[in-house]
N, C-alpha and C positions, 0 to 999 in steps of 0.2 A: 305224496300226501304229507302234510305238515304234521309234526309231532307236537306242536304248540297247542295251548288251550283253545285257540280260535282257529277256524277254517280260513283259508286263503281264498282270493278270488278265483284262483285255478281250481280250487276244490269244489266249486259250485255245482258242476255235473258229475262228481265222483259218486260212486254207487255205495260208499260205505254208510251213508246217512240212513236211519231208520225212516221208512215211509209212514206217514200218517194218513189216515182216512177222516176227512172233515165231514161230519154229517149234522143234520138238524133235526131235532125232535119235533115231530108233527103232532103227537098226542101223548099225554102221560095220564096213567091211571093206576089205581090200586086195586087188589083183589085178594082172594083167599084161595090157596091151593087146596087139594083134597086132603092134605095133611093139616089143613087149617093154619098154615104158615102165611103170613102177609108177603106179598110180592108187589113190585112195582114194575110196570111195562112201559116201553117207549116204542112208539111208531117212528121209524127213522127213515129219512130219504138221503140218498148220496148227494153230497155237494161238490168235492172235489178231492183228489188225491194229491198229496204234496209231502215234502220233507222240509225239515227245518235246518238252517245252517246258520251258525253264529260267526260273524266276521268282526275284526277290528280294522276299520278303515278310515281314511281321510277323505272328507267331503271337498273335492277340488272346487267344484262350483255347481250351481243350479242351472238348468236350461231356462234362459231368460227369453228365448224367442217365442215361447208359448205362454199363454196365460197362466198366472200362479194360482188361479182358483177356478172352479167350474160350477156352473148351475146344474142342479140335479133334482129329481124327483124322489122324495123321501120314501114314497110308498113303493116304487119299483126299483130304487137304488141304482138309477142310471143317469148319466149326464144328459142334459137337454140343451138345445141350441135355440137362438132367436131366429124365428122364421116368419117372414111377413109381419113383422113388428109385434110378434107374440111369442111367448115361451109355451110350448106344448110337449107333453111327454109322448114319445113316439110308441110307447107300450100301452099305457092306459088311457091316453088321449086327453088328459086333464090339461087344462090351460091355466098358467099361473101368471097373475099380474106382477108378482115379485117372487121368483123362485128361491128355494134354499141354496145355500152356497157352502162350498167346502174347499179346503186346500187341494191343490193339484201340483204337486212339486216333484220334479224329476231331477235327482242329483246324479253327478258323476263321481263315483267314489273309487279310491285307489288304495292298494297296498303294495308290497314289494313284488307282487307277482302279476299285476295288471290293473285294468280299469274297467268297471261296469256301470251301467245305469241302474239306479235304484229309485223306486217310487216311494215317497213318504205318504203315509196315511194321514187323514185329517186329525185324528185324535193325537198322534204323536207330535205333529207340528204345534198344535195348540198347547200341549204340555211343555214343549221345549222353548217356544218363544213367548208364551203367556198371553197370547192374543188370538182372538177369533178372526176369521175372515172379516166379519162386520166390523170389529174394532179397527182393523187397518183401513177399510174402505171409508170409515168414517173420520180418519185422521188425514187431513189435507196435507200435512207435512210428508206423510208416508207415500201417498199416491199422486200428489200433485194433479197433472192433467189426466191421470189414469194410465199413462203408458210407463210410469216409473216402477221399477221392481222394488218392493218395500224394504227399507233398511232393516226392519226387524227380522226379515228373512235372510238378508245378505249376511247378518251377524252369525248365522249358523254355518256359514262357509268357512273353509280353511281350518277346520277342527277335526279332532279324531273322535270317533264314536264306536261303540260296540253295537252292532246292528244284527238282529235276528231276521233272517230273510226266509221267505217261503219260495221253495223251488218247486214248481208244478210240473205237470205232464207237458205243458207247452214248452217249458225250458228244456226238458230232457228229451222228449220225443220229436218236438216240432222245431227245435232249434232256437227258440226265442232267447235273446240275451238280456231282456229287460226283466228285473226282479221287483218284488214288492217287500217292503219291510213291515214286520208286525210290531216289533219292539226296537227302540232306539235310545240307548244310554248316552247322555251328554258326558263331556269330560269330567264334570263335578260329581257325576253319578257313578263314575267308574273307580272311585276311590273306595277303599275298605269293602264293606259288605253291602253298601247301598245299591239298590237296583230300582228301576222305574216301577211304579205301581202297576199291578196287573189287575184288570177288571174281569170278574168272573161272569160269564154268560151262561146261564142255565139252559139255554136252548141249543147251544152248540157244543157237541161233544167231540173230542179228539181221541182216536184210538190208535195205538201203535200196531203196525203190521210189518212183517218182515219179508214174507215171500208173496207178494201181491201181484196178481196178474193184471197189468194195466189195461188190457184189451177188454176185460170183462168186469167192471166195477160192480160190487154187490150192493144189494139193498137189505140192510140188516134190521133185525129186531132183537133188542136186548131185554133180558129179565134179571132183576137183582133181588 
């Protein structure tokens, strides 16, 4: 285990990290107890159990053999493909004349202990490059005939980043070596006390747990 501020690539499956339980609030209400004290209740469903790891890595390259963006159904939050000349969500069956698009980037990141593939989320890519998928598609110099990997994304390569990674049950118990980044700090953001902005999502709560039995994830109800 490294004694540095950041975890190493070798540490990604280490057991030292506190596990988090990600849950989504289904309903929120207020009420009064028998002692006439206000309380707030949450109906919560289990989403995923994970742990957070922060690494300082260098992005060697992006995988340019796969498409750098994906079409997706905003309602179901799943990728959709073109089948029989139409885009249709496999879950809700909705047909899209022009579907929503988001970045789909997989980077190969290294430190002095090894290399791992890390998926970059759409929000972080937009923040770092300053362009949406639509901005790049609309720029003929960026995409040319459609096969070119955009310059705006290539400029993110060969740089060092602080990346906060989600390590899920799939990584630990099922052996998956592909990780997803939740926060990415660019080189200029790693100076001083500056850190990338964090958006609060009132629907998603993260709860620290230390001795969690992965085989029986709980469904919790919280009162405050």
